[in-house]
C-alpha atoms as one frame of an Amber mdcrd trajectory, in Angstrom:
protein
  11.128 -29.660   3.426   7.578 -30.478   2.301   4.834 -32.520   4.009   6.339
 -35.572   2.290   9.470 -35.343   4.457   9.573 -37.245   7.746  10.857 -34.300
   9.812   8.566 -31.701   8.236   6.111 -31.310  11.114   8.835 -31.335  13.755
  10.660 -28.565  11.863   7.412 -26.597  11.578   6.772 -26.964  15.310  10.267
 -25.888  16.379  11.231 -23.226  13.827   7.975 -22.028  12.259   5.408 -22.349
  15.057   3.913 -18.903  14.392   2.774 -19.976  10.939  -0.828 -21.212  11.127
  -2.253 -23.098   8.138  -5.920 -23.881   7.501  -7.238 -26.110   4.715 -10.128
 -24.998   2.562 -12.658 -27.297   4.234 -12.407 -25.208   7.441 -13.784 -22.144
   5.634 -17.552 -21.698   5.097 -18.509 -22.759   1.581 -20.648 -19.652   1.132
 -17.631 -17.466   1.844 -15.488 -19.457  -0.618 -18.056 -18.889  -3.339 -18.371
 -15.143  -2.677 -14.625 -14.531  -2.620 -13.761 -16.662  -5.631 -16.470 -14.965
  -7.675 -15.005 -11.627  -6.566 -11.558 -12.610  -7.883 -12.963 -13.633 -11.251
 -15.071 -10.474 -11.478 -12.100  -8.191 -10.851 -10.083 -10.151 -13.392 -12.892
  -9.896 -15.956 -13.037  -6.112 -15.475  -9.236  -5.873 -15.923  -8.663  -4.487
 -12.421  -5.314  -6.231 -11.801  -2.134  -4.323 -12.722   1.587  -4.956 -12.607
   3.259  -2.420 -10.305   6.323  -0.450 -11.311   8.503  -0.646  -8.193  11.897
   0.865  -7.450  14.754  -1.245  -6.079  18.234   0.224  -5.559  17.521   3.122
  -7.894  16.137   0.986 -10.731  12.540   0.390 -11.818  11.047  -3.060 -12.294
   7.609  -4.342 -13.249   6.323  -6.924 -10.782   5.598 -10.347 -12.337   2.438
 -10.463 -10.207  -0.529  -8.194 -11.027  -2.177  -6.496  -8.061  -4.961  -4.319
  -6.737  -5.310  -2.820  -3.250  -8.736  -2.852  -1.588  -9.424  -1.522   1.893
 -10.495   1.326   4.137 -11.381   4.570   2.299  -8.481   7.025   2.206  -5.934
   4.387   3.162  -2.717   3.701   1.248  -0.019   1.027   1.338   3.575   1.645
   0.299   6.114  -0.966  -0.712   9.348  -0.766  -2.713   8.978   3.019  -3.129
   5.550   2.681  -4.741   2.402   3.871  -2.993  -0.840   2.034  -3.751  -4.214
   3.666  -3.114  -7.134   1.577  -1.926 -10.183   0.848  -3.959 -12.432   1.470
  -0.942 -14.611  -1.383   0.195 -18.183  -0.472   1.245 -17.902   1.491   4.479
 -20.634   3.176   6.496 -20.452   6.962   6.276 -18.691   7.052   2.890 -20.304
   7.703  -0.484 -18.499   5.283  -2.781 -19.635   5.008  -6.383 -18.375   1.899
  -8.167 -18.070   1.552 -11.919 -20.371  -1.460 -11.882 -22.559  -3.400  -9.412
 -20.316  -6.419  -9.954 -17.251  -4.538  -8.690 -19.245  -3.356  -5.679 -20.251
  -6.946  -4.919 -16.615  -8.024  -5.230 -15.537  -5.417  -2.687 -18.340  -6.525
  -0.346 -17.121 -10.123  -0.568 -13.572  -9.094   0.299 -14.621  -7.178   3.387
 -16.519 -10.323   4.479 -13.343 -12.327   4.045 -11.426  -9.626   5.884 -13.689
  -9.867   8.918 -13.597 -13.662   8.883  -9.786 -13.693   8.826  -9.689 -11.127
  11.616 -11.681 -13.488  13.837  -9.482 -16.425  12.850  -6.349 -14.439  13.702
  -7.681 -13.623  17.178  -8.497 -17.291  17.780  -5.041 -18.333  16.587  -3.318
 -15.872  18.927  -5.443 -17.121  21.809  -4.542 -20.686  20.891  -0.844 -19.909
  21.167  -1.330 -18.286  24.583  -0.259 -14.829  23.482  -3.095 -13.475  25.603
  -4.902 -14.434  28.783  -8.606 -15.200  28.334 -11.399 -12.899  29.369 -14.437
 -12.592  27.136 -14.823  -9.257  25.395 -16.548  -8.544  22.080 -15.058  -6.821
  19.069 -18.132  -4.737  18.308 -16.745  -3.110  15.143 -16.485  -6.443  13.367
 -19.533  -8.033  14.944 -21.863  -5.158  14.046 -20.887  -5.520  10.421 -20.798
  -9.317  10.499 -23.882 -10.038  12.594 -26.266 -10.987   9.813 -23.601 -12.801
   7.802 -22.323 -14.740  10.823 -25.836 -15.626  11.935 -26.643 -16.912   8.467
 -23.578 -19.128   8.356 -23.991 -20.334  11.949 -27.553 -21.424  11.252 -26.176
 -23.531   8.402 -23.575 -25.053  10.701 -20.704 -23.531   8.733 -18.917 -21.852
  11.645 -19.028 -22.204  15.390 -21.029 -19.748  17.456 -18.074 -18.760  19.612
 -16.467 -17.000  16.634 -18.602 -13.978  17.401 -16.540 -13.110  20.459 -12.879
 -12.510  21.083 -11.505 -13.854  24.361  -8.628 -11.699  25.569  -7.515 -10.029
  28.762  -8.975  -6.529  28.800  -5.549  -4.881  29.227  -4.371  -6.595  26.028
  -7.481  -5.836  24.000  -6.164  -2.676  22.321  -2.924  -4.424  21.338  -4.812
  -7.430  19.980  -7.186  -5.240  18.011  -4.379  -3.129  16.540  -2.502  -6.236
  15.410  -5.399  -8.144  13.844  -7.828  -5.538  12.462  -6.855  -5.582   8.818
  -7.332  -2.245   7.062  -6.245  -3.335   3.559  -5.956  -6.421   1.422  -3.469
  -6.626  -1.427  -4.937  -8.907  -4.094  -2.529 -10.747  -6.394  -2.997 -12.568
  -9.678  -0.565 -14.427 -11.910  -0.754 -16.966 -14.700   2.698 -18.634 -14.762
   2.211 -19.955 -18.279   2.005 -16.367 -19.541   5.359 -15.456 -17.969   8.407
 -15.720 -20.215  10.776 -15.926 -17.279  10.483 -16.594 -13.546  13.399 -16.351
 -11.143  14.627 -19.603  -9.607  14.594 -20.007  -5.833  18.298 -19.559  -4.972
  18.835 -21.287  -1.611  16.969 -24.595  -1.488  16.309 -25.440  -5.150  12.554
 -24.957  -4.817  11.998 -24.033  -8.467  10.152 -21.072 -10.015   9.262 -18.147
  -7.769   6.288 -15.867  -8.380   7.423 -13.639  -5.492  11.011 -13.626  -4.211
  12.095 -13.936  -0.579  10.994 -10.888   1.414   9.497  -9.433   4.567   6.195
  -7.578   4.101   6.767  -3.828   4.469   4.860  -0.952   6.040   2.973  -3.001
   8.656   2.041  -2.300  12.263   4.714  -3.943  14.418   4.017  -7.582  15.297
   0.739  -7.536  13.387  -0.680 -10.691  11.822  -0.732 -11.206   8.042  -3.519
 -13.419   6.646  -3.375 -14.907   3.136  -6.276 -16.604   1.324  -5.198 -18.582
  -1.750  -7.233 -19.554  -4.804  -5.385 -21.461  -7.504  -7.600 -22.205 -10.474
  -7.117 -25.948 -10.350  -8.717 -28.010 -13.061  -7.772 -25.550 -15.821  -5.707
 -26.768 -18.755  -2.078 -27.126 -17.712   0.774 -27.886 -20.048   3.081 -30.683
 -19.007   6.633 -29.541 -18.345   9.704 -31.464 -19.467  11.820 -29.742 -16.811
  13.141 -31.962 -14.010  11.087 -31.636 -10.836  12.826 -29.655  -8.068  13.613
 -31.958  -5.187  11.032 -31.793  -2.453   8.024 -30.249  -4.145   5.615 -30.740
  -7.028   6.220 -27.853  -9.479   2.626 -28.023 -10.714   1.308 -26.964  -7.288
   1.620 -23.491  -5.808   3.498 -23.320  -2.487   4.332 -20.742   0.143   7.977
 -20.955   1.138   9.400 -19.864   4.498  12.885 -19.596   5.892  14.558 -18.115
   8.930  15.881 -14.672   7.970  19.595 -14.588   7.129  19.873 -18.320   7.773
  20.243 -20.908   5.021  21.461 -23.642   7.361  18.004 -24.208   8.866  15.881
 -26.008   6.249  13.129 -23.979   4.635   9.479 -25.020   4.431   7.474 -25.392
   1.229   3.779 -25.754   2.017   1.374 -26.627  -0.828  -1.500 -24.210  -1.449
  -4.721 -25.588  -2.850  -7.956 -23.893  -3.789  -9.375 -22.057  -0.761  -6.545
 -22.702   1.727  -5.388 -19.839   3.946  -2.535 -19.206   6.343  -1.658 -16.722
   9.096   1.746 -15.288   9.950   1.379 -14.443  13.651   3.129 -11.977  15.915
   6.746 -11.270  14.826   7.028 -14.061  12.224   7.141 -11.525   9.383  10.171
  -9.874  11.025  12.145 -12.958  12.067  11.431 -14.987   8.927  11.168 -14.392
   5.203   8.617 -15.873   2.844   8.282 -16.361  -0.894   5.628 -17.683  -3.262
   6.565 -20.666  -5.438   4.694 -20.789  -8.729   2.632 -23.754  -9.852   1.290
 -24.285 -13.360  -2.266 -22.947 -12.995  -3.338 -19.295 -12.624  -3.640 -18.187
  -8.996  -5.305 -15.412  -7.009  -4.538 -14.474  -3.428  -5.923 -11.980  -0.956
  -3.254 -10.848   1.529  -4.795  -9.040   4.488  -2.574  -6.644   6.400  -2.611
  -4.106   9.207  -0.875  -1.404   7.207   0.979   1.250   9.181  -1.108   4.254
   8.185   0.478   6.763  10.557   1.683   8.651   7.458  -0.495   7.016   4.825
  -4.086   8.260   5.090  -5.936  11.227   3.634  -6.690  12.384   7.160  -2.963
  12.513   7.871  -1.891  14.375   4.709  -4.781  16.848   4.896  -3.722  17.596
   8.460  -0.171  18.223   7.271  -1.432  20.585   4.561  -3.529  22.549   7.046
  -0.466  22.880   9.273   1.634  24.250   6.392  -1.023  26.694   5.199  -1.284
  28.260   8.648   1.764  30.271   7.580  -0.062  31.823   4.596  -2.241  34.916
   5.052  -4.369  37.060   2.725  -4.561  40.842   2.957  -8.186  41.799   3.531
  -7.956  44.849   1.236  -5.662  43.878  -1.635  -6.182  40.088  -1.312  -2.420
  39.754  -1.740  -0.829  36.694  -0.156   2.057  36.859   2.298   3.821  34.725
   4.885   3.105  35.122   8.576   6.595  34.000   9.610  10.024  33.667   8.053
  11.439  31.782  11.021  13.771  29.088   9.726  11.987  26.234  11.513   8.599
  27.311  10.156   9.859  27.701   6.574  11.634  24.337   6.718   8.524  22.554
   8.001   6.295  24.060   5.301   8.712  23.149   2.506   9.085  19.574   3.794
   5.290  19.213   3.754   5.339  20.693   0.234   7.709  17.907  -0.867   5.660
  15.259   0.917   2.442  16.284  -0.859   4.106  16.339  -4.262   6.269  13.225
  -4.114   4.460  10.929  -1.689   0.937  11.657  -2.897   0.333  13.553  -6.150
   3.103  12.006  -8.223   2.612   8.581  -6.658  -1.112   8.655  -7.451  -0.826
   9.653 -11.094   2.361   7.658 -11.684   0.482   4.384 -12.041  -1.851   5.922
 -14.611  -5.613   5.901 -14.327  -5.904   2.356 -13.001  -8.186   3.275 -10.114
 -10.847   4.579 -12.497 -11.430   0.965 -13.542 -13.223   0.511 -10.214 -14.246
   3.897  -8.814 -13.581   7.623  -9.135 -13.501   8.012  -5.344  -9.921   9.343
  -5.229 -10.356  12.138  -7.778 -11.912  14.679  -5.405  -9.333  14.302  -2.623
  -6.513  14.417  -5.189  -7.934  17.632  -6.649  -8.050  19.072  -3.117  -4.426
  18.075  -2.537  -3.456  19.764  -5.808  -5.052  23.002  -4.596  -3.039  22.772
  -1.377   0.084  22.062  -3.439  -0.495  25.165  -5.584  -0.673  27.345  -2.488
   2.550  25.820  -1.193   4.224  26.594  -4.535   3.218  30.223  -3.987   4.630
  30.041  -0.470   7.979  28.838  -1.843   8.104  31.832  -4.173   7.192  34.168
  -1.345  10.155  32.866   0.644  12.436  33.447  -2.352  11.037  36.945  -2.694
  11.657  37.777   0.958  15.225  36.459   1.129  16.013  38.358  -2.067  15.171
  41.728  -0.552  18.181  43.943   0.155  16.705  45.195   3.409  16.784  41.696
   4.907  19.235  41.385   7.795  22.256  39.389   6.600  22.183  36.844   9.439
  18.448  36.274   9.116  18.743  35.915   5.357  21.579  33.406   5.721  19.585
  31.392   8.246  16.524  31.285   5.970  18.584  30.201   2.960  20.444  27.532
   4.936  17.184  25.775   5.851  15.338  26.494   2.587  17.996  25.549   0.045
  18.449  21.866   1.084  14.712  21.235   0.743  14.672  22.905  -2.684  17.699
  20.853  -3.696  15.871  17.670  -2.669  12.827  18.818  -4.653  14.998  19.320
  -7.708  16.545  15.861  -7.320  13.188  14.153  -6.859  11.630  15.918  -9.850
  14.456  14.647 -12.036  14.075  11.151 -10.579  10.330  11.132 -11.206  10.898
  12.338 -14.754  13.072   9.291 -15.349  10.527   6.976 -13.699   7.741   8.403
 -15.829   9.651   7.740 -19.027   9.698   4.059 -18.062   5.955   4.023 -17.414
   3.874   3.654 -20.606   0.615   4.586 -18.862   1.768   8.039 -17.703   0.198
  10.952 -19.527   2.207  14.072 -20.539  -0.028  16.290 -18.422   0.130  14.176
 -15.259   2.039  15.661 -12.301   4.695  12.974 -12.655   5.644  14.428 -16.050
   8.159  17.265 -15.684   6.750  20.645 -16.843   8.894  23.081 -18.816  11.330
  25.312 -16.958   9.122  28.306 -17.688   6.194  26.537 -16.078   8.084  25.519
 -12.936  10.890  27.924 -11.947  11.652  25.827  -8.859  13.589  23.516 -11.205
  16.562  25.877 -11.364  18.201  26.422  -8.013  21.939  26.176  -8.691  22.132
  29.924  -9.370  20.007  30.752  -6.357  21.476  34.188  -5.693  21.018  35.280
  -9.330  17.425  34.108  -9.779  15.027  36.836 -10.930  12.430  37.099  -8.183
   9.006  38.685  -8.570   7.474  40.480  -5.641   5.172  38.575  -3.333   2.253
  40.805  -4.353   2.757  40.069  -8.041   2.955  36.344  -7.408  -0.178  36.472
  -5.312  -2.089  38.294  -8.015  -0.819  36.115 -10.871  -0.297  32.589  -9.566
  -1.418  31.101 -12.856   1.776  32.302 -14.545   3.864  29.787 -12.634   1.652
  26.732 -12.187   2.308  23.535 -14.116  -0.806  22.256 -15.908  -1.780  19.674
 -13.300  -5.515  19.800 -13.814  -5.442  19.255 -17.553  -5.649  15.488 -17.445
């Protein structure tokens, strides 16, 4: 159903009540101008990229081009692809942008982020998810004070937007579910696409984004989407018959109840500067899609990404935990392991895999796209590579120890039984990433996602585990360069 249908609003009220829609005239004009200029600036600087995502073991390029902007050190993972934020200006962080225009664009998006945070709180209050007791969100207000004051003086927004009215006991929950830490920006020009998938259930026409739930979010958190379709640009007339229920020239957001095609879906038109909120558990109980119009369109989709395993702080902490098992002899400077306990070895090797496959290979897999905006990620990635090198040495030290004849048979068997499955998984993932890299034209031969030669990475061969030639731990410690793949030669 669309707004043209008689039962549209009744359906919305009964089946889609947690979808909140706001027309562009409710948003301050100054904010519209800042954000729309930011979109065009990022497009001009070629900062939007199609993602190579993995679905059921196969790789696909997304029809929509994207860029992730958000808190420094934060990542967002979807469809087996990890995106790394272009950090927006944040107090306490030294962020160097490639141009002042890109910096201004990131500033505009954090303004929008804070505005949508306030709107989400008000929407939750309006639906009685929380009792009312005035309490201020100082993190947002400190950053927004001058901006909010400026707009309030112009009569653009109401003064009560500078406070969040919630019961104190619910404040932490409200904050966690509305404080957006990233925004995923999207761009697509439908006229440049050779093929767009047709909406399969309701005959809604061309889809820019298929039916889905947003992934990797804090449970029951709100998603906010600001839409900017470049209306007024030249649009070719289509001879195709119009899908029943909606104008194919206009972009729409589509919603349906998950796993239910009996309940009618909604198709809500999106015009320049409109935004909508998906409150509470709507993202879990319903699916949404984006229906393409004729004109190019940008969107900024603000999310509370689940960063429990997706921040630099987290992965650095994991590395420090793993390296606690590595010690250096004060006289010979040789490296050795403090413990060969199975649980300790298993934990270290799992962290080893996490650093390599969830961070290093994911970062370099998408090429050097982030350098279009900032070089902020290069230093932390170099630090992670140093940690990874030490963990490679630790793997060899384990192999060396279990290969010694004097090792007790039971202890050796226990170490191998926990070590071998992790090595096997590493082997499998390195082969998988080799295949993914061959599909990716941007990948460079010297990037970590490109498989080194067998001589450069002996961990590749594990099927003849018991027959592997093993150097002593001392020799490996003295000559680590003989076994390191050329990660730093970009």
